[in-house]
Backbone as a printed PyTorch tensor [residue, N CA C, xyz], in Angstrom:
tensor([[[  0.8450,  -1.1810,   0.0000],
         [  0.0000,   0.0000,   0.0000],
         [  0.8840,   1.2360,   0.0000]],

        [[  0.3080,   2.3250,  -0.5230],
         [  1.0610,   3.5680,  -0.6350],
         [  0.0720,   4.7070,  -0.8600]],

        [[  0.5860,   5.9040,  -0.7880],
         [ -0.2290,   7.1020,  -0.9610],
         [  0.1160,   7.8120,  -2.2630]],

        [[ -0.8830,   8.4870,  -2.8210],
         [ -0.6790,   9.4900,  -3.8600],
         [ -1.4510,  10.7260,  -3.4130]],

        [[ -1.2370,  11.8190,  -4.1010],
         [ -1.9670,  13.0390,  -3.7370],
         [ -2.2840,  13.8440,  -4.9930]],

        [[ -3.2590,  14.7280,  -4.8560],
         [ -3.6820,  15.6030,  -5.9480],
         [ -4.4240,  16.7800,  -5.3300]],

        [[ -4.9610,  17.6350,  -6.1770],
         [ -5.7120,  18.8040,  -5.7260],
         [ -7.0940,  18.8230,  -6.3650]],

        [[ -8.0510,  19.3140,  -5.5930],
         [ -9.3760,  19.5810,  -6.1300],
         [ -9.3320,  20.8960,  -6.9000]],

        [[-10.3260,  21.1480,  -7.7510],
         [-10.3690,  22.3970,  -8.5170],
         [-10.2720,  23.6210,  -7.6020]],

        [[-10.9780,  23.6420,  -6.4570],
         [-10.8560,  24.8140,  -5.5780],
         [ -9.4660,  24.9920,  -4.9530]],

        [[ -8.5590,  24.0130,  -5.1480],
         [ -7.2040,  24.1490,  -4.6520],
         [ -6.8770,  23.3170,  -3.4320]],

        [[ -7.8530,  22.7370,  -2.7900],
         [ -7.6180,  21.9150,  -1.6030],
         [ -6.9610,  20.6010,  -2.0250]],

        [[ -5.9130,  20.2080,  -1.3230],
         [ -5.2420,  18.9590,  -1.6670],
         [ -5.9440,  17.7820,  -0.9950]],

        [[ -5.7870,  16.6050,  -1.5970],
         [ -6.3110,  15.3720,  -1.0290],
         [ -5.3090,  14.2630,  -1.2660]],

        [[ -5.4930,  13.1860,  -0.5230],
         [ -4.6060,  12.0350,  -0.6340],
         [ -5.4240,  10.8070,  -0.9890]],

        [[ -4.7470,   9.8460,  -1.5730],
         [ -5.3590,   8.5510,  -1.8200],
         [ -4.4800,   7.4820,  -1.1770]],

        [[ -5.1010,   6.5580,  -0.5040],
         [ -4.4230,   5.3740,   0.0140],
         [ -4.7550,   4.2540,  -0.9530]],

        [[ -3.7490,   3.7680,  -1.6520],
         [ -3.9360,   2.7200,  -2.6480],
         [ -3.4140,   1.4060,  -2.0830]],

        [[ -4.2630,   0.3780,  -2.1590],
         [ -3.9070,  -0.9310,  -1.6250],
         [ -4.1360,  -1.9610,  -2.7210]],

        [[ -3.0840,  -2.7270,  -3.0210],
         [ -3.2120,  -3.7690,  -4.0400],
         [ -2.7690,  -5.1130,  -3.4790]],

        [[ -3.2070,  -6.1570,  -4.1330],
         [ -2.7810,  -7.5190,  -3.8330],
         [ -1.6360,  -7.8270,  -4.7980]],

        [[ -0.4550,  -8.0480,  -4.2680],
         [  0.6950,  -8.3230,  -5.1330],
         [  0.5380,  -9.6210,  -5.9070]],

        [[ -0.2350, -10.5590,  -5.3850],
         [ -0.3940, -11.8550,  -6.0360],
         [ -1.0240, -11.7230,  -7.4190]],

        [[ -2.1320, -11.0050,  -7.4880],
         [ -2.8330, -10.9030,  -8.7700],
         [ -2.9850,  -9.4680,  -9.2600]],

        [[ -2.2940,  -8.5460,  -8.6210],
         [ -2.2650,  -7.1140,  -9.0110],
         [ -3.6270,  -6.4340,  -8.8750]],

        [[ -4.5220,  -7.0230,  -8.1180],
         [ -5.8610,  -6.4590,  -7.9570],
         [ -5.8410,  -5.2720,  -6.9970]],

        [[ -6.5300,  -4.2170,  -7.3830],
         [ -6.6930,  -3.0630,  -6.4950],
         [ -7.7380,  -3.4320,  -5.4570]],

        [[ -7.3410,  -3.4720,  -4.1950],
         [ -8.2610,  -3.8390,  -3.1260],
         [ -8.9720,  -2.6260,  -2.5560]],

        [[ -8.3810,  -1.4670,  -2.7270],
         [ -9.0200,  -0.2610,  -2.2310],
         [ -8.2730,   0.9890,  -2.6400]],

        [[ -9.0480,   2.0340,  -2.8720],
         [ -8.5180,   3.3810,  -3.0800],
         [ -9.3190,   4.2700,  -2.1420]],

        [[ -8.7190,   4.6090,  -1.0330],
         [ -9.3680,   5.4420,  -0.0230],
         [ -8.9630,   6.8960,  -0.2750]],

        [[ -9.9260,   7.8020,  -0.2910],
         [ -9.6580,   9.2010,  -0.6380],
         [-10.1940,  10.1230,   0.4380]],

        [[ -9.3510,  11.0620,   0.8680],
         [ -9.7850,  12.0700,   1.8320],
         [ -8.7120,  13.1520,   1.9340]],

        [[ -9.0420,  14.1960,   2.6600],
         [ -8.0940,  15.2890,   2.8870],
         [ -6.9400,  14.7870,   3.7400]],

        [[ -7.2570,  13.9630,   4.7300],
         [ -6.2560,  13.4150,   5.6360],
         [ -6.5130,  11.9270,   5.7950]],

        [[ -5.4570,  11.1390,   5.7910],
         [ -5.5730,   9.6890,   5.9540],
         [ -4.5580,   9.2280,   7.0060]],

        [[ -4.8460,   9.4870,   8.2720],
         [ -3.9160,   9.0830,   9.3310],
         [ -3.9130,   7.5700,   9.5290]],

        [[ -3.0420,   7.0910,  10.3850],
         [ -2.8940,   5.6530,  10.6270],
         [ -4.2090,   4.9950,  11.0340]],

        [[ -5.0120,   5.6790,  11.8210],
         [ -6.2990,   5.1040,  12.2350],
         [ -7.2110,   4.8560,  11.0370]],

        [[ -7.1620,   5.7260,  10.0730],
         [ -7.9600,   5.5630,   8.8490],
         [ -7.4020,   4.4280,   7.9990]],

        [[ -6.0810,   4.2940,   7.9840],
         [ -5.4490,   3.1760,   7.2850],
         [ -5.9530,   1.8630,   7.8870]],

        [[ -5.9820,   1.7950,   9.2040],
         [ -6.4580,   0.5840,   9.8950],
         [ -7.9100,   0.3050,   9.5400]],

        [[ -8.7510,   1.3060,   9.5900],
         [-10.1640,   1.1200,   9.2640],
         [-10.3320,   0.6150,   7.8300]],

        [[ -9.5580,   1.1570,   6.9190],
         [ -9.6160,   0.7100,   5.5250],
         [ -9.1750,  -0.7450,   5.4080]],

        [[ -8.0930,  -1.1040,   6.0870],
         [ -7.6200,  -2.4840,   6.0590],
         [ -8.6420,  -3.4360,   6.6830]],

        [[ -9.2750,  -3.0190,   7.7620],
         [-10.3040,  -3.8610,   8.3840],
         [-11.4570,  -4.1240,   7.4300]],

        [[-11.8510,  -3.1210,   6.6670],
         [-12.9170,  -3.3080,   5.6790],
         [-12.5000,  -4.2940,   4.5960]],

        [[-11.2710,  -4.2010,   4.1500],
         [-10.7760,  -5.1200,   3.1180],
         [-10.6840,  -6.5390,   3.6730]],

        [[-10.2160,  -6.6690,   4.9070],
         [-10.0780,  -7.9860,   5.5340],
         [-11.4230,  -8.6810,   5.6570]],

        [[-12.4920,  -7.9350,   5.8610],
         [-13.8300,  -8.5410,   5.9720],
         [-14.2200,  -9.2960,   4.7110]],

        [[-13.7780,  -8.8090,   3.5550],
         [-14.1500,  -9.4720,   2.3080],
         [-13.0520, -10.3600,   1.7390]],

        [[-11.7920, -10.0480,   2.0340],
         [-10.6840, -10.7810,   1.4230],
         [ -9.9000, -11.6640,   2.3740]],

        [[-10.1280, -11.5110,   3.6490],
         [ -9.3280, -12.2400,   4.6170],
         [ -8.0810, -11.4420,   4.9730]],

        [[ -7.3770, -11.9490,   5.9520],
         [ -6.2250, -11.2410,   6.5050],
         [ -4.9540, -11.5820,   5.7220]],

        [[ -4.2060, -10.5790,   5.3150],
         [ -2.9590, -10.8640,   4.6080],
         [ -1.8810, -11.3310,   5.5830]],

        [[ -0.9030, -12.0310,   5.0540],
         [  0.2390, -12.4320,   5.8860],
         [  1.1730, -11.2480,   6.1000]],

        [[  1.2900, -10.4030,   5.0890],
         [  2.2340,  -9.2830,   5.1560],
         [  1.7230,  -8.1290,   4.3090]],

        [[  2.1800,  -6.9390,   4.6520],
         [  1.8800,  -5.7340,   3.8780],
         [  3.1940,  -4.9810,   3.6850]],

        [[  3.5190,  -4.6860,   2.4390],
         [  4.7500,  -3.9590,   2.1120],
         [  4.4390,  -2.4660,   2.0580]],

        [[  5.2320,  -1.6740,   2.7790],
         [  5.0090,  -0.2300,   2.8680],
         [  6.3310,   0.5210,   2.8770]],

        [[  6.2320,   1.8370,   2.6340],
         [  7.4100,   2.6800,   2.8110],
         [  7.4730,   3.1240,   4.2680]],

        [[  8.2990,   4.0920,   4.5690],
         [  8.5150,   4.5080,   5.9530],
         [  7.7760,   5.7870,   6.3040]],

        [[  6.6450,   6.0290,   5.6440],
         [  5.8470,   7.2050,   5.9350],
         [  5.2870,   7.1680,   7.3470]],

        [[  4.9430,   8.3310,   7.8950],
         [  4.4930,   8.3960,   9.2890],
         [  3.2200,   7.5890,   9.5700]],

        [[  2.3410,   7.4530,   8.6010],
         [  1.1250,   6.6640,   8.8070],
         [  1.4700,   5.1820,   8.9880]],

        [[  2.4990,   4.7260,   8.2820],
         [  2.8710,   3.3110,   8.3200],
         [  3.7900,   2.9730,   9.4840]],

        [[  4.4950,   3.9580,  10.0140],
         [  5.3830,   3.7250,  11.1600],
         [  4.7240,   4.1000,  12.4820]],

        [[  3.4740,   4.5180,  12.4280],
         [  2.7650,   4.9350,  13.6430],
         [  2.6020,   3.7510,  14.6090]],

        [[  2.7970,   3.9970,  15.8940],
         [  2.6410,   2.9150,  16.8860],
         [  1.2740,   2.2330,  16.8300]],

        [[  0.2190,   2.9810,  16.5340],
         [ -1.1190,   2.3880,  16.4890],
         [ -1.2180,   1.3570,  15.3570]],

        [[ -0.5820,   1.5940,  14.2230],
         [ -0.5950,   0.6160,  13.1260],
         [  0.2760,  -0.5820,  13.4760]],

        [[  1.4140,  -0.3250,  14.0860],
         [  2.2890,  -1.4280,  14.5030],
         [  1.5570,  -2.3530,  15.4790]],

        [[  0.8800,  -1.7690,  16.4480],
         [  0.1290,  -2.5430,  17.4390],
         [ -0.9790,  -3.3500,  16.7590]],

        [[ -1.7240,  -2.7020,  15.8700],
         [ -2.8310,  -3.3660,  15.1860],
         [ -2.3260,  -4.5350,  14.3330]],

        [[ -1.2440,  -4.3250,  13.5710],
         [ -0.7340,  -5.4070,  12.7130],
         [ -0.2370,  -6.5840,  13.5500]],

        [[  0.3700,  -6.2940,  14.6910],
         [  0.8020,  -7.3970,  15.5700],
         [ -0.3990,  -8.1720,  16.0840]],

        [[ -1.4580,  -7.4680,  16.4680],
         [ -2.6720,  -8.1420,  16.9360],
         [ -3.2990,  -9.0030,  15.8470]],

        [[ -3.1900,  -8.5570,  14.6050],
         [ -3.7530,  -9.2910,  13.4680],
         [ -2.7980, -10.3400,  12.9160]],

        [[ -1.5880, -10.3830,  13.4580],
         [ -0.5230, -11.2740,  12.9760],
         [ -0.1750, -11.0040,  11.5160]],

        [[ -0.1010,  -9.7120,  11.1960],
         [  0.2960,  -9.2590,   9.8620],
         [  1.7040,  -8.6860,   9.9670]],

        [[  2.5850,  -9.1490,   9.1200],
         [  3.9500,  -8.6230,   9.1030],
         [  3.9940,  -7.3370,   8.2730]],

        [[  4.4860,  -6.2590,   8.8680],
         [  4.7280,  -5.0300,   8.1100],
         [  6.1260,  -5.1270,   7.5230]],

        [[  6.2220,  -5.1080,   6.2050],
         [  7.5080,  -5.1840,   5.5250],
         [  7.8650,  -3.7950,   5.0270]],

        [[  8.8300,  -3.1650,   5.6780],
         [  9.2400,  -1.8140,   5.3100],
         [ 10.3300,  -1.8590,   4.2480]],

        [[ 10.1590,  -1.0610,   3.2090],
         [ 11.2190,  -0.9160,   2.2280],
         [ 12.2710,   0.0240,   2.8130]],

        [[ 13.4490,   0.0340,   2.2240],
         [ 14.4890,   0.9540,   2.6740],
         [ 14.0970,   2.3770,   2.2820]],

        [[ 14.3750,   3.3420,   3.1480],
         [ 14.0490,   4.7390,   2.8090],
         [ 14.6780,   5.1480,   1.4670]],

        [[ 13.8620,   5.8120,   0.6500],
         [ 14.3400,   6.2850,  -0.6500],
         [ 14.5040,   5.2130,  -1.7020]],

        [[ 13.9440,   4.0260,  -1.4730],
         [ 14.0660,   2.9100,  -2.4230],
         [ 12.6880,   2.4130,  -2.8670]],

        [[ 11.9100,   3.2480,  -3.5550],
         [ 10.5670,   2.8110,  -3.9750],
         [ 10.5950,   1.5940,  -4.8990]],

        [[ 11.7390,   1.3190,  -5.5260],
         [ 11.8520,   0.1560,  -6.4050],
         [ 11.6630,  -1.1430,  -5.6160]],

        [[ 11.7870,  -1.0790,  -4.2880],
         [ 11.5730,  -2.2630,  -3.4580],
         [ 10.0890,  -2.5540,  -3.2500]],

        [[  9.2400,  -1.6750,  -3.7410],
         [  7.7890,  -1.8940,  -3.6870],
         [  7.2260,  -1.6690,  -5.0960]],

        [[  7.6910,  -2.4610,  -6.0660],
         [  7.4170,  -2.1470,  -7.4710],
         [  5.9550,  -2.2580,  -7.8960]],

        [[  5.1930,  -3.1700,  -7.3160],
         [  3.8160,  -3.3580,  -7.7680],
         [  2.9520,  -2.1470,  -7.4440]],

        [[  3.0840,  -1.6250,  -6.2320],
         [  2.2820,  -0.4470,  -5.8880],
         [  2.8000,   0.7810,  -6.6200]],

        [[  4.0930,   0.8730,  -6.8430],
         [  4.6310,   2.0200,  -7.5770],
         [  4.1130,   2.0140,  -9.0160]],

        [[  4.0640,   0.8480,  -9.6310],
         [  3.5210,   0.7200, -10.9960],
         [  2.0430,   1.0950, -10.9990]],

        [[  1.3060,   0.5760, -10.0130],
         [ -0.1120,   0.8960,  -9.8920],
         [ -0.3020,   2.4000,  -9.7170]],

        [[  0.4580,   3.0030,  -8.8130],
         [  0.3300,   4.4450,  -8.5680],
         [  0.5860,   5.2480,  -9.8400]],

        [[  1.5760,   4.8420, -10.6280],
         [  1.8560,   5.5430, -11.8770],
         [  0.6960,   5.4570, -12.8500]],

        [[  0.1200,   4.2820, -12.9760],
         [ -1.0390,   4.0980, -13.8550],
         [ -2.2340,   4.9000, -13.3400]],

        [[ -2.4760,   4.8220, -12.0380],
         [ -3.5820,   5.5570, -11.4180],
         [ -3.3970,   7.0650, -11.6050]],

        [[ -2.1840,   7.5510, -11.4020],
         [ -1.9260,   8.9870, -11.5870],
         [ -2.1950,   9.3950, -13.0300]],

        [[ -1.6800,   8.6200, -13.9830],
         [ -1.8230,   8.9700, -15.4000],
         [ -3.2830,   8.8980, -15.8560]],

        [[ -3.9820,   7.8270, -15.4790],
         [ -5.3170,   7.5860, -16.0130],
         [ -6.4480,   8.2200, -15.2040]],

        [[ -6.1840,   8.5800, -13.9590],
         [ -7.2430,   9.1540, -13.1240],
         [ -6.8680,  10.5630, -12.6690]],

        [[ -5.8300,  10.6610, -11.8610],
         [ -5.5080,  11.9600, -11.2660],
         [ -5.1290,  13.0040, -12.3140]],

        [[ -4.3190,  12.6430, -13.2910],
         [ -3.9140,  13.6050, -14.3180],
         [ -4.9750,  13.7890, -15.4030]],

        [[ -5.8760,  12.8410, -15.5310],
         [ -6.8640,  12.8770, -16.6150],
         [ -8.1590,  13.5840, -16.2290]],

        [[ -8.3490,  13.8630, -14.9460],
         [ -9.6180,  14.4330, -14.4910],
         [ -9.3860,  15.6390, -13.5930]],

        [[-10.3540,  16.5260, -13.6080],
         [-10.4200,  17.6240, -12.6580],
         [-11.5600,  17.3130, -11.7050]],

        [[-11.2860,  17.4200, -10.4210],
         [-12.2740,  17.0420,  -9.4060],
         [-12.7960,  18.2810,  -8.7040]],

        [[-14.1230,  18.4330,  -8.6920],
         [-14.7480,  19.5380,  -7.9670],
         [-14.7010,  19.3050,  -6.4590]],

        [[-14.8480,  18.0280,  -6.0620],
         [-14.9170,  17.7010,  -4.6410],
         [-14.4430,  16.2620,  -4.4440]],

        [[-14.3690,  15.8560,  -3.1910],
         [-13.9000,  14.5010,  -2.8710],
         [-14.8110,  13.4190,  -3.4290]],

        [[-16.1230,  13.7020,  -3.4470],
         [-17.0720,  12.7090,  -3.9700],
         [-16.7980,  12.4240,  -5.4440]],

        [[-16.4600,  13.4680,  -6.2230],
         [-16.0930,  13.2560,  -7.6300],
         [-14.8700,  12.3560,  -7.7300]],

        [[-13.8590,  12.6570,  -6.9320],
         [-12.6320,  11.8650,  -6.9560],
         [-12.9140,  10.4240,  -6.5510]],

        [[-13.7490,  10.2350,  -5.5400],
         [-14.0850,   8.8880,  -5.0880],
         [-14.8570,   8.1180,  -6.1510]],

        [[-15.8250,   8.7600,  -6.7600],
         [-16.6550,   8.1020,  -7.7670],
         [-15.8210,   7.6940,  -8.9810]],

        [[-15.0470,   8.6050,  -9.4960],
         [-14.2220,   8.3130, -10.6760],
         [-13.1930,   7.2400, -10.3500]],

        [[-12.5870,   7.3280,  -9.1730],
         [-11.5750,   6.3420,  -8.7820],
         [-12.1900,   4.9610,  -8.6090]],

        [[-13.3670,   4.8860,  -8.0170],
         [-14.0250,   3.5970,  -7.8250],
         [-14.3750,   2.9590,  -9.1730]],

        [[-14.9450,   3.7230, -10.0710],
         [-15.3020,   3.1770, -11.3900],
         [-14.0450,   2.7140, -12.1330]],

        [[-12.9670,   3.4940, -12.0380],
         [-11.7050,   3.1200, -12.6780],
         [-11.1720,   1.8230, -12.0600]],

        [[-11.2490,   1.7140, -10.7210],
         [-10.7540,   0.5180, -10.0400],
         [-11.5370,  -0.7260, -10.4790]],

        [[-12.8440,  -0.6050, -10.6440],
         [-13.6480,  -1.7380, -11.0990],
         [-13.2100,  -2.1780, -12.5010]],

        [[-12.9980,  -1.2140, -13.3710],
         [-12.5140,  -1.5270, -14.7120],
         [-11.1220,  -2.1520, -14.6450]],

        [[-10.2540,  -1.5800, -13.8440],
         [ -8.8870,  -2.0760, -13.6900],
         [ -8.8880,  -3.5310, -13.2330]],

        [[ -9.7600,  -3.8790, -12.3060],
         [ -9.7920,  -5.2320, -11.7540],
         [-10.5230,  -6.2450, -12.6190]],

        [[-11.6080,  -5.8130, -13.2770],
         [-12.4970,  -6.7700, -13.9370],
         [-12.4370,  -6.7730, -15.4560]],

        [[-11.9360,  -5.7200, -16.0530],
         [-11.9530,  -5.6280, -17.5150],
         [-10.5600,  -5.5670, -18.1460]],

        [[ -9.6570,  -4.9020, -17.5020],
         [ -8.3480,  -4.6330, -18.0900],
         [ -7.4580,  -5.8710, -18.1020]],

        [[ -6.9850,  -6.2450, -19.2780],
         [ -6.0310,  -7.3560, -19.3230],
         [ -4.6750,  -6.8930, -18.7760]],

        [[ -4.0500,  -7.7300, -17.9740],
         [ -2.7430,  -7.4190, -17.4060],
         [ -1.6910,  -8.2910, -18.0780]],

        [[ -0.7050,  -7.6440, -18.6550],
         [  0.3620,  -8.3760, -19.3340],
         [  1.0370,  -9.3790, -18.3950]],

        [[  1.2710,  -8.9520, -17.1530],
         [  1.9530,  -9.8230, -16.2000],
         [  1.1000, -11.0280, -15.7940]],

        [[ -0.1860, -10.9960, -16.1260],
         [ -1.0960, -12.1040, -15.8070],
         [ -1.5410, -12.8390, -17.0740]],

        [[ -0.6850, -12.8130, -18.0760],
         [ -0.9490, -13.4780, -19.3590],
         [ -2.1900, -12.9330, -20.0410]],

        [[ -2.4350, -11.6320, -19.8670],
         [ -3.5020, -10.9640, -20.5960],
         [ -4.8870, -11.0730, -20.0040]],

        [[ -5.0010, -11.5390, -18.7670],
         [ -6.3350, -11.6160, -18.1740],
         [ -6.4750, -10.5880, -17.0520]],

        [[ -7.6990, -10.1570, -16.7620],
         [ -7.9130,  -9.2140, -15.6630],
         [ -7.5740,  -9.8360, -14.3060]],

        [[ -7.1790,  -9.0110, -13.3660],
         [ -6.7350,  -9.5070, -12.0640],
         [ -7.8220, -10.2640, -11.3100]],

        [[ -9.0630,  -9.8030, -11.3540],
         [-10.1370, -10.4950, -10.6430],
         [-10.3850, -11.8780, -11.2460]],

        [[-10.2970, -11.9970, -12.5550],
         [-10.4840, -13.2920, -13.2090],
         [ -9.3320, -14.2340, -12.8700]],

        [[ -8.1360, -13.7030, -12.8100],
         [ -6.9780, -14.5260, -12.4610],
         [ -7.1620, -15.1390, -11.0810]],

        [[ -7.6590, -14.3470, -10.1380],
         [ -7.8890, -14.8480,  -8.7820],
         [ -8.9440, -15.9520,  -8.7920]],

        [[-10.0240, -15.7530,  -9.5430],
         [-11.0660, -16.7860,  -9.6260],
         [-10.5070, -18.0850, -10.2110]],

        [[ -9.6870, -17.9630, -11.2600],
         [ -9.0920, -19.1520, -11.8640],
         [ -8.1680, -19.8600, -10.8880]],

        [[ -7.3840, -19.1010, -10.1530],
         [ -6.4710, -19.6820,  -9.1750],
         [ -7.2540, -20.3900,  -8.0770]],

        [[ -8.3300, -19.7470,  -7.5760],
         [ -9.1420, -20.3650,  -6.5240],
         [ -9.7860, -21.6570,  -7.0220]],

        [[-10.2840, -21.6430,  -8.2550],
         [-10.9030, -22.8340,  -8.8340],
         [ -9.8780, -23.9650,  -8.9410]],

        [[ -8.6850, -23.6540,  -9.4360],
         [ -7.6320, -24.6670,  -9.5600],
         [ -7.1940, -25.1860,  -8.2020]],

        [[ -7.1520, -24.3040,  -7.2000],
         [ -6.7760, -24.7270,  -5.8490],
         [ -7.8150, -25.6760,  -5.2770]],

        [[ -9.0970, -25.3860,  -5.5110],
         [-10.1510, -26.2740,  -5.0370],
         [-10.0740, -27.6330,  -5.7090]],

        [[ -9.8070, -27.6190,  -7.0230],
         [ -9.6810, -28.8870,  -7.7500],
         [ -8.5070, -29.6880,  -7.2200]],

        [[ -7.3930, -29.0260,  -6.9910],
         [ -6.1980, -29.7010,  -6.4660],
         [ -6.4890, -30.2770,  -5.0850]],

        [[ -7.1890, -29.5190,  -4.2360],
         [ -7.5290, -30.0070,  -2.9070],
         [ -8.4310, -31.2290,  -2.9860]],

        [[ -9.3540, -31.2520,  -3.9470],
         [-10.2700, -32.3810,  -4.0990],
         [ -9.5410, -33.6200,  -4.5940]],

        [[ -8.5520, -33.4360,  -5.4490],
         [ -7.8120, -34.5550,  -6.0190],
         [ -6.8780, -35.1670,  -4.9680]],

        [[ -6.2730, -34.3360,  -4.1610],
         [ -5.2940, -34.8320,  -3.1640],
         [ -5.9630, -35.4170,  -2.0080]]])
């Protein structure tokens, strides 16, 4: 997970918390607000965990939201390993960096937002397309959500055979 930022037409800045699944490159969430402190990061992760289950690890940079004691405590309680990249080495978190670049180019740079609701609506619709329609080269040309379904189906078949 990582942050991006942009400005609304009136000039107020906002941030996005982008969370992806490295396994299938699926965007699990794009949270948008003026401020996204560690407590909001936790709430967003809890919402994702309700539908996707708990991850074993989350790769992050060393931003204050990710190094906050409240997030450290929460991840330990959830038995989630926080994997910090080295400061100034975004290449150590390549999947989210690639996602952020695509999101910036196709959403943040392509649209002007009057308010947060506009940014949220456009980002959500883009995320649905990104997950369900867009072929991903790294996934042999299939959308990330379909790749996950295929993997789950194959895992169930393998479990039944063994």
